[in-house]
VMD Tcl script that builds the backbone (N, CA, C; Angstrom):
set m [mol new atoms 234]
animate dup $m
set s [atomselect $m all]
$s set {name element resname resid chain x y z} {
  {N N UNK 1 A 39.972 51.080 -16.988}
  {CA C UNK 1 A 39.739 51.329 -15.591}
  {C C UNK 1 A 39.261 50.049 -14.933}
  {N N UNK 2 A 39.779 49.765 -13.758}
  {CA C UNK 2 A 39.361 48.605 -12.979}
  {C C UNK 2 A 38.393 49.069 -11.899}
  {N N UNK 3 A 37.453 48.201 -11.560}
  {CA C UNK 3 A 36.460 48.548 -10.570}
  {C C UNK 3 A 36.269 47.377 -9.621}
  {N N UNK 4 A 36.344 47.646 -8.327}
  {CA C UNK 4 A 36.064 46.639 -7.309}
  {C C UNK 4 A 34.823 47.083 -6.554}
  {N N UNK 5 A 33.991 46.114 -6.196}
  {CA C UNK 5 A 32.726 46.374 -5.527}
  {C C UNK 5 A 32.806 45.857 -4.093}
  {N N UNK 6 A 32.401 46.674 -3.121}
  {CA C UNK 6 A 32.400 46.187 -1.741}
  {C C UNK 6 A 31.243 45.212 -1.519}
  {N N UNK 7 A 31.572 44.078 -0.906}
  {CA C UNK 7 A 30.566 43.062 -0.603}
  {C C UNK 7 A 30.798 42.524 0.798}
  {N N UNK 8 A 29.732 41.993 1.406}
  {CA C UNK 8 A 29.833 41.416 2.739}
  {C C UNK 8 A 29.812 39.894 2.622}
  {N N UNK 9 A 30.703 39.246 3.350}
  {CA C UNK 9 A 30.767 37.792 3.346}
  {C C UNK 9 A 29.596 37.239 4.152}
  {N N UNK 10 A 28.813 36.369 3.516}
  {CA C UNK 10 A 27.693 35.725 4.198}
  {C C UNK 10 A 28.124 34.382 4.787}
  {N N UNK 11 A 28.913 33.634 4.009}
  {CA C UNK 11 A 29.413 32.342 4.486}
  {C C UNK 11 A 30.676 31.980 3.726}
  {N N UNK 12 A 31.503 31.183 4.363}
  {CA C UNK 12 A 32.785 30.772 3.766}
  {C C UNK 12 A 32.822 29.258 3.673}
  {N N UNK 13 A 33.296 28.768 2.528}
  {CA C UNK 13 A 33.492 27.339 2.306}
  {C C UNK 13 A 34.862 27.165 1.662}
  {N N UNK 14 A 35.854 26.898 2.477}
  {CA C UNK 14 A 37.220 26.760 1.969}
  {C C UNK 14 A 37.733 28.094 1.447}
  {N N UNK 15 A 38.125 28.118 0.177}
  {CA C UNK 15 A 38.627 29.349 -0.434}
  {C C UNK 15 A 37.560 30.057 -1.258}
  {N N UNK 16 A 36.286 29.726 -1.001}
  {CA C UNK 16 A 35.177 30.420 -1.650}
  {C C UNK 16 A 34.254 30.992 -0.583}
  {N N UNK 17 A 33.621 32.097 -0.934}
  {CA C UNK 17 A 32.672 32.714 -0.014}
  {C C UNK 17 A 31.441 33.154 -0.784}
  {N N UNK 18 A 30.291 33.031 -0.150}
  {CA C UNK 18 A 29.070 33.621 -0.696}
  {C C UNK 18 A 29.045 35.034 -0.147}
  {N N UNK 19 A 29.076 36.018 -1.046}
  {CA C UNK 19 A 29.091 37.425 -0.662}
  {C C UNK 19 A 27.832 38.109 -1.179}
  {N N UNK 20 A 27.388 39.117 -0.461}
  {CA C UNK 20 A 26.178 39.826 -0.852}
  {C C UNK 20 A 26.397 41.327 -0.797}
  {N N UNK 21 A 25.632 42.016 -1.621}
  {CA C UNK 21 A 25.552 43.466 -1.561}
  {C C UNK 21 A 24.294 43.896 -2.294}
  {N N UNK 22 A 23.526 44.749 -1.675}
  {CA C UNK 22 A 22.339 45.326 -2.294}
  {C C UNK 22 A 21.436 44.307 -2.962}
  {N N UNK 23 A 21.222 43.185 -2.284}
  {CA C UNK 23 A 20.321 42.162 -2.793}
  {C C UNK 23 A 20.927 41.220 -3.814}
  {N N UNK 24 A 22.199 41.394 -4.143}
  {CA C UNK 24 A 22.885 40.525 -5.103}
  {C C UNK 24 A 23.828 39.610 -4.332}
  {N N UNK 25 A 23.816 38.337 -4.689}
  {CA C UNK 25 A 24.665 37.348 -4.034}
  {C C UNK 25 A 25.569 36.699 -5.076}
  {N N UNK 26 A 26.831 36.536 -4.748}
  {CA C UNK 26 A 27.801 35.938 -5.664}
  {C C UNK 26 A 28.748 35.023 -4.899}
  {N N UNK 27 A 29.237 33.987 -5.578}
  {CA C UNK 27 A 30.319 33.172 -5.034}
  {C C UNK 27 A 31.618 33.846 -5.443}
  {N N UNK 28 A 32.468 34.098 -4.466}
  {CA C UNK 28 A 33.692 34.864 -4.671}
  {C C UNK 28 A 34.887 34.025 -4.215}
  {N N UNK 29 A 35.964 34.073 -4.962}
  {CA C UNK 29 A 37.188 33.378 -4.577}
  {C C UNK 29 A 37.922 34.172 -3.498}
  {N N UNK 30 A 38.371 33.469 -2.470}
  {CA C UNK 30 A 39.182 34.087 -1.411}
  {C C UNK 30 A 40.658 33.762 -1.584}
  {N N UNK 31 A 41.019 33.191 -2.735}
  {CA C UNK 31 A 42.388 32.743 -2.963}
  {C C UNK 31 A 43.420 33.829 -2.686}
  {N N UNK 32 A 43.149 35.055 -3.128}
  {CA C UNK 32 A 44.134 36.129 -2.959}
  {C C UNK 32 A 44.235 36.619 -1.516}
  {N N UNK 33 A 43.268 36.255 -0.687}
  {CA C UNK 33 A 43.279 36.676 0.720}
  {C C UNK 33 A 43.382 35.479 1.657}
  {N N UNK 34 A 43.931 34.377 1.172}
  {CA C UNK 34 A 43.947 33.154 1.962}
  {C C UNK 34 A 44.737 33.281 3.260}
  {N N UNK 35 A 45.605 34.272 3.384}
  {CA C UNK 35 A 46.358 34.480 4.627}
  {C C UNK 35 A 45.644 35.432 5.584}
  {N N UNK 36 A 44.501 35.984 5.163}
  {CA C UNK 36 A 43.710 36.881 6.009}
  {C C UNK 36 A 42.743 36.050 6.857}
  {N N UNK 37 A 42.571 36.397 8.115}
  {CA C UNK 37 A 41.596 35.678 8.952}
  {C C UNK 37 A 40.173 36.197 8.706}
  {N N UNK 38 A 39.565 35.791 7.600}
  {CA C UNK 38 A 38.234 36.275 7.228}
  {C C UNK 38 A 37.147 35.439 7.886}
  {N N UNK 39 A 35.992 36.084 8.134}
  {CA C UNK 39 A 34.845 35.389 8.709}
  {C C UNK 39 A 33.569 35.995 8.148}
  {N N UNK 40 A 32.463 35.294 8.330}
  {CA C UNK 40 A 31.164 35.816 7.901}
  {C C UNK 40 A 30.926 37.152 8.595}
  {N N UNK 41 A 30.425 38.112 7.820}
  {CA C UNK 41 A 30.193 39.460 8.335}
  {C C UNK 41 A 31.265 40.445 7.930}
  {N N UNK 42 A 32.452 39.949 7.542}
  {CA C UNK 42 A 33.523 40.832 7.078}
  {C C UNK 42 A 33.165 41.407 5.713}
  {N N UNK 43 A 33.777 42.531 5.383}
  {CA C UNK 43 A 33.594 43.183 4.084}
  {C C UNK 43 A 34.864 43.042 3.273}
  {N N UNK 44 A 34.686 42.791 1.978}
  {CA C UNK 44 A 35.813 42.670 1.051}
  {C C UNK 44 A 35.499 43.446 -0.219}
  {N N UNK 45 A 36.540 43.872 -0.896}
  {CA C UNK 45 A 36.407 44.472 -2.219}
  {C C UNK 45 A 36.554 43.337 -3.224}
  {N N UNK 46 A 35.587 43.246 -4.164}
  {CA C UNK 46 A 35.544 42.145 -5.121}
  {C C UNK 46 A 35.773 42.686 -6.527}
  {N N UNK 47 A 36.714 42.055 -7.223}
  {CA C UNK 47 A 37.038 42.423 -8.609}
  {C C UNK 47 A 37.063 41.137 -9.428}
  {N N UNK 48 A 36.267 41.081 -10.467}
  {CA C UNK 48 A 36.129 39.930 -11.369}
  {C C UNK 48 A 36.089 38.590 -10.625}
  {N N UNK 49 A 35.287 38.529 -9.564}
  {CA C UNK 49 A 35.082 37.273 -8.856}
  {C C UNK 49 A 36.090 36.941 -7.773}
  {N N UNK 50 A 37.040 37.832 -7.531}
  {CA C UNK 50 A 38.055 37.610 -6.504}
  {C C UNK 50 A 37.975 38.686 -5.433}
  {N N UNK 51 A 38.009 38.267 -4.178}
  {CA C UNK 51 A 38.149 39.224 -3.082}
  {C C UNK 51 A 39.606 39.667 -3.095}
  {N N UNK 52 A 39.830 40.977 -3.215}
  {CA C UNK 52 A 41.203 41.465 -3.346}
  {C C UNK 52 A 41.680 42.242 -2.116}
  {N N UNK 53 A 40.757 42.609 -1.230}
  {CA C UNK 53 A 41.152 43.385 -0.060}
  {C C UNK 53 A 40.028 43.344 0.972}
  {N N UNK 54 A 40.407 43.180 2.239}
  {CA C UNK 54 A 39.404 43.304 3.305}
  {C C UNK 54 A 39.287 44.782 3.636}
  {N N UNK 55 A 38.049 45.249 3.877}
  {CA C UNK 55 A 37.803 46.646 4.229}
  {C C UNK 55 A 36.865 46.685 5.430}
  {N N UNK 56 A 36.816 47.831 6.067}
  {CA C UNK 56 A 35.889 48.006 7.184}
  {C C UNK 56 A 34.489 48.266 6.633}
  {N N UNK 57 A 33.495 48.163 7.496}
  {CA C UNK 57 A 32.133 48.467 7.077}
  {C C UNK 57 A 32.030 49.916 6.615}
  {N N UNK 58 A 32.698 50.818 7.317}
  {CA C UNK 58 A 32.660 52.232 6.934}
  {C C UNK 58 A 33.303 52.457 5.566}
  {N N UNK 59 A 34.410 51.779 5.292}
  {CA C UNK 59 A 35.046 51.907 3.980}
  {C C UNK 59 A 34.126 51.376 2.880}
  {N N UNK 60 A 33.419 50.283 3.169}
  {CA C UNK 60 A 32.472 49.731 2.190}
  {C C UNK 60 A 31.346 50.732 1.934}
  {N N UNK 61 A 30.812 51.324 2.989}
  {CA C UNK 61 A 29.735 52.313 2.830}
  {C C UNK 61 A 30.215 53.533 2.042}
  {N N UNK 62 A 31.418 53.993 2.341}
  {CA C UNK 62 A 31.977 55.145 1.619}
  {C C UNK 62 A 32.152 54.837 0.142}
  {N N UNK 63 A 32.619 53.630 -0.163}
  {CA C UNK 63 A 32.792 53.235 -1.563}
  {C C UNK 63 A 31.444 53.225 -2.274}
  {N N UNK 64 A 30.391 52.720 -1.622}
  {CA C UNK 64 A 29.066 52.697 -2.244}
  {C C UNK 64 A 28.527 54.109 -2.435}
  {N N UNK 65 A 28.812 55.004 -1.492}
  {CA C UNK 65 A 28.376 56.395 -1.661}
  {C C UNK 65 A 29.001 57.005 -2.912}
  {N N UNK 66 A 30.291 56.752 -3.107}
  {CA C UNK 66 A 30.972 57.265 -4.303}
  {C C UNK 66 A 30.412 56.633 -5.580}
  {N N UNK 67 A 30.187 55.322 -5.548}
  {CA C UNK 67 A 29.623 54.652 -6.723}
  {C C UNK 67 A 28.231 55.187 -7.037}
  {N N UNK 68 A 27.422 55.446 -6.005}
  {CA C UNK 68 A 26.091 56.022 -6.222}
  {C C UNK 68 A 26.180 57.405 -6.858}
  {N N UNK 69 A 27.149 58.204 -6.436}
  {CA C UNK 69 A 27.331 59.534 -7.012}
  {C C UNK 69 A 27.715 59.439 -8.481}
  {N N UNK 70 A 28.569 58.487 -8.815}
  {CA C UNK 70 A 28.972 58.295 -10.211}
  {C C UNK 70 A 27.768 57.880 -11.047}
  {N N UNK 71 A 26.984 56.926 -10.537}
  {CA C UNK 71 A 25.805 56.468 -11.279}
  {C C UNK 71 A 24.792 57.593 -11.447}
  {N N UNK 72 A 24.616 58.396 -10.417}
  {CA C UNK 72 A 23.685 59.524 -10.497}
  {C C UNK 72 A 24.152 60.541 -11.544}
  {N N UNK 73 A 25.446 60.831 -11.544}
  {CA C UNK 73 A 25.989 61.774 -12.509}
  {C C UNK 73 A 25.843 61.229 -13.930}
  {N N UNK 74 A 26.080 59.948 -14.122}
  {CA C UNK 74 A 25.957 59.330 -15.433}
  {C C UNK 74 A 24.517 59.348 -15.920}
  {N N UNK 75 A 23.570 59.120 -15.028}
  {CA C UNK 75 A 22.175 59.099 -15.463}
  {C C UNK 75 A 21.694 60.494 -15.866}
  {N N UNK 76 A 22.331 61.536 -15.347}
  {CA C UNK 76 A 21.992 62.892 -15.726}
  {C C UNK 76 A 22.494 63.277 -17.094}
  {N N UNK 77 A 23.443 62.516 -17.636}
  {CA C UNK 77 A 24.025 62.819 -18.941}
  {C C UNK 77 A 23.454 61.960 -20.064}
  {N N UNK 78 A 22.526 61.105 -19.758}
  {CA C UNK 78 A 21.987 60.173 -20.777}
  {C C UNK 78 A 21.054 60.877 -21.744}
}
mol reanalyze $m
mol bondsrecalc $m
mol representation Tube
mol addrep $m
């Protein structure tokens, strides 16, 4: 199973961006989205260090809600 995490772009430097989510900051490659007009404040789905898709803020929030539900369900089975 593949998993992408929604993150918000904090700053862009060429084809790299500093992205953040829930207090975690990572440098992410924008190579796969180089034709997208991305800017600081945009949300992207990140998979193994690459931004693979731009999403809306609402889509990012919805994805986190689902991930939280999965984590909650998993913690109940431990």
